[in-house]
N, C-alpha and C positions, 0 to 999 in steps of 0.2 A: 742461224742467219737465214732469212727467207730469200729465196731467189726471186728476182724481179723479172717478169716476162710480159707485162701488160702495158708498159709505158710506150708512149709514141716514139717512133724511131727518129733519128736526127734528120733534119731537112736535107734532101739530096743536094750534093755540091758543097755543103758546109763541112768543116772539120768535125770529126767525132771528138767526144770528150777524151782526154788523155787516159792512158792505161795507168792504173795506180799500183797494181800488184799486191800480193800477200806479203807485205814487208820484204819484197824481193831484194831490194837494195838497202842496206843499212845507211849508207851515205853515198851520194853521187860523186864520182871522181871529177875533180876540177882541173888538175894539171894533166898535160898530155901523157906524162909517164904513168900516172895513175889510171887514166883511161885505157892505155895500152895493156896494163896489167889486168884490168877487169876483162877486157876482150880476150886476153890469153887464158884467163881462168875459165871463162864461159866456153871457149873453144876446146879446152882440155876436158871440160865437163861433157861436152857434146860427143867427143870421140869415145870417152869412157862409157857413156850410156850405150853406145853400140856394142861395146865389148862385154859389159857386165849387167846392164839394165839399171833402173833406178833403185831397186831393192838393195843391191850389193854396192851401190855407189857410196863412197865415203869422201868427206871433205879433205881428209888427209891425203888420199891418193890424187884427188883433183889438184891440190896444191903442189904435190910432188911433180905431177905431169906438167903443170903450168910453170914450174921452176920458180915458185914464190914461197916465202915462209907461210906456215899455216896462219900465223897472226895477221898477215896481210890479207888473206882470204876473209878472215872474220872482221877485218876493218870494214869490208864492203858488204858482206853477206852474213845474215844471222844464223845460217845453217843450210842443210841440204835442200829443204823446200824453198829457201830463198834463192839458191842457185837455180833450181828448176823454174821458179817463177821468172827470174831474170832471163833465163834462156828462152822460155816461152814468149816473153815480151820481145826479145830480140828477133825471134823467128817471125812473130806477127809484124813487127816493123819492116823486116826485110820482105815479107810476103806482100804487104800492102804497097810497099814501094815498087816492087816488081810489077804488081798488077796495075798500079797507077801509070807506070811507064807504058805498059801494053795498051791500056785504054787510051792514053794520049796519042800513041802511035797509030792505033787502028780505028779510033772513033766509032765504037760499036753503036748501032742505031736501034737495036732491039734486044730484048731480054735473052734470046737464044745465044746471040754472039757474046754477050756479057758473061753468061753462064759458062760458055766454052772457055773463055779467057781465064776465068776464076779457077775452074777445075784444072786446066792445063798448067797454070802456074803452081798450084798446089802439088800436082803430080810431079812436076819438074823438081821442086824442092824435096819432095819425098824421095826421089831417086838419087839426088846429088848432095844434099846437106847432111853432114854428120849429126847423128842423134835425133834427126827429125822423126824417125819412125817410133821413137820412144817418148820424146817430148816434142810435139809439134806446137800447138797453142795451149797445151795442157798435158798432164801426165797420162799417156795412153793406157787405158785399162784400170786406172785408179779411180775409185768412186767416193773416196772419203772427202770430207768437207774442205780440207786444205787443198786437195788436188782440184776440186771443182772451182776454186777461187784463186788459181795461180796468177791470173791476169788482173783481177780486180777484187777488192775486199767486199764489195757490195753486190755484184752481179756475177753469175756463173760465166765460165770461159766462153761458151758458144754465144751467149748474149753479147759479151764484150767484142768478140770477133764480128758478129753480125752488125753491131753498131758501126764498126770501122768500115765494113764492106758497104753498108747502106749509104754511107757518106760518099762513096765512089761511084754511085750509080748514075749521077748526072741527070736525074729526072726520069730515068727509064722506069723506075719503080715509084709508085705513089708515096710521097713523103708522109702521108697521113696513115699509111698502113702500119699495123701494130708491130712492135718489137717481137711479138710472139711469132710472126711469120718468118722473120729472119732467123730466129732460133730454131724453128722447125726445119727450115731449109738446111741449116748447118748440121743439125742432128742427123738428117737423112743423108747428107753428103758424107758425114763422118762415118756412119755405119757402112755405107756402100763402098767407100774408098778403103776402109780397113779391110773389108772382105776382098777387094781387088788385090791388095798387097799381101794378104794371107794366101791367096790362090796362086799368085805369081810374084816373086820378089821384085820384079820391075813394074808390077801393076797389070792385072789382067785387062787387055784392051776392051773386051766385050763388057766387063763390069764398069770400066771407066766411062764408056759410051752410054751405058745404062744410067749411070749417075747423072750425066749431063741431061739425058732425056727426062728423068724424074724432076730435076730442078727446073728445066725449061717449062714443063707443064704446070708445076706448082706455082712458080713465081710468075709465069705468064698469066695465070688466073687472077693474080693480085692486081693486074692492070685493067681487068675487064670492067 
């Protein structure tokens, strides 16, 4: 499967294309009770990821922690990668919702402020959300094909995230700028923030500040 990096980004202010995932959900819950079970399964998965990592994670233990029959888990998820994809999708939805609220409240008027908000919300989730250090918007450290496409079967995880973020920029970034620019920015942020949390469990402040500085300069140049 070829990664797509050259297409035009979504027009700023418009909704990005929906995340489709790597067969993350076998069927979507319709009833409230089913939706609550799915949320319970994903929350149990997130806590277990912090305890054992994704290599040792088993669907049997997730089901036990979530207090659902294993058959119920498989009604909604095709397997472990399906769980990880659904969790990554939930994390992205929550992140973009948090960021959209910050943007609405603070009305950033320049790239520097927008970058600061985006990095700060990521750091806040990394510090507080169970499992986020193992599966944020993808399986951290895994480079196999399935892991690179947890969010979307056609494009890699960082391109999918960049598309979502591009749609929140409100015209601060040129809508004609390539998708490649967003992906490069995400790759840079991903690498520096991983280093920040390897250096300090709460995120090294100097490295977080450096991440902001790199993104401000790179994305600021896209508006020149």
